[in-house]
C-alpha positions, -999 to +999 in steps of 0.1 A: -183+577-085-199+553-062-212+572-029-198+562+006-221+536+023-248+552+047-242+546+083-267+522+095-303+535+106-312+532+142-347+517+139-369+534+163-402+515+151-421+506+185-403+534+204-416+567+221-404+599+211-408+623+242-406+658+235-377+680+252-389+711+268-372+731+240-396+716+214-423+744+212-440+735+181-477+736+191-485+702+179-457+684+196-449+704+229-448+680+258-460+652+235-452+615+237-453+599+201-455+562+193-436+554+163-454+531+140-428+529+113-392+541+110-370+535+080-346+554+057-376+568+041-390+585+071-411+579+101-447+579+111-463+578+144-492+589+166-493+614+194-507+593+226-513+622+252-531+648+233-567+641+236-592+663+213-625+674+226-643+646+206-651+614+225-653+580+208-693+583+212-691+616+191-669+598+166-691+569+161-722+591+157-704+609+130-698+578+112-735+564+118-724+535+139-735+525+173-708+520+201-717+489+222-686+492+242-692+508+276-655+509+284-649+531+254-679+555+253-661+583+273-627+578+259-613+607+240-602+607+203-566+617+203-550+644+181-523+619+164-506+647+148-510+675+121-511+653+089-545+641+074-564+653+106-596+642+091-584+605+088-591+579+115-560+558+128-567+530+153-538+518+175-547+484+189-535+450+203-528+424+176-560+408+160-558+375+141-587+356+127-590+322+139-571+298+116-553+327+099-514+332+100-504+350+129-490+379+108-525+384+091-545+408+107-585+406+106-590+442+093-586+453+057-561+479+062-537+472+091-500+478+096-485+452+118-458+469+141-429+448+151-431+446+188-466+436+189-491+463+181-512+472+151-524+503+136-558+501+114-570+527+092-600+508+076-636+513+089-640+476+098-623+480+131-649+505+140-676+483+129-663+455+149-660+478+182-697+491+174-709+457+179-692+453+212-662+431+197-630+442+182-597+447+201-598+452+238-574+481+240-573+507+215-564+542+210-581+562+183-566+593+168-574+617+139-544+626+120-508+612+123-472+627+128-447+622+098-411+626+091-395+628+057-361+612+048-333+621+073-357+647+093-363+627+125-326+621+125-318+659+123-345+666+152-330+639+172-295+654+166-309+688+178-319+671+210-356+679+202-366+644+213-357+615+239-363+582+226-371+550+247-386+515+239-424+517+238-444+502+267-481+495+256-490+500+293-482+537+288-507+538+259-535+518+271-533+517+310-520+550+319-543+581+323-535+608+296-522+634+320-497+610+333-483+597+301-456+621+295-441+615+329-445+577+326-428+577+293-399+597+309-399+572+338-390+544+313-356+563+311-354+569+349-362+605+342-387+631+355-397+662+336-380+685+362-346+672+353-352+684+317-359+719+325-337+743+301-314+752+333-311+717+348-278+704+355-259+736+348-240+752+379 
């Protein structure tokens, strides 16, 4: 017997997930997640407002690379999520080789995210940064966040998250401690409006 067609999926690629106050999971409380990929198979993203206690300089020392980018030496490495926390993920502006097609990144393992950013997992992006080159604006995380088929949709239905189209300025230009409020501001909201008792007389 043929199954009924699925309802069309709302694609949240290049969107922020903003944790609601009721989301108390330690990894995700008060988090802002940038979704790199969302399909019927699931979703993958990076938390952009939870710095670890490791700086980029520490990370480069660990992989035996110098860091010749004075603007990045003190930048934190972020806790991108609870999956593969030993693996590095670099979210950055698009980089194309001169003469290469616009959709072809200069790095070996890069996901081009519709909306304009790229996420690279190969070491060559770190090697480029170590020479003083590489993408101008980057966010480096260890680990990522993932949802299986239908999992994110059920969390959205439970009001665990707010969603809004991503603004790269929140990722790259906003101080870490302001990113949650700035992401909410894209919806015209402030965190006090989300308190569990808000809006109920």
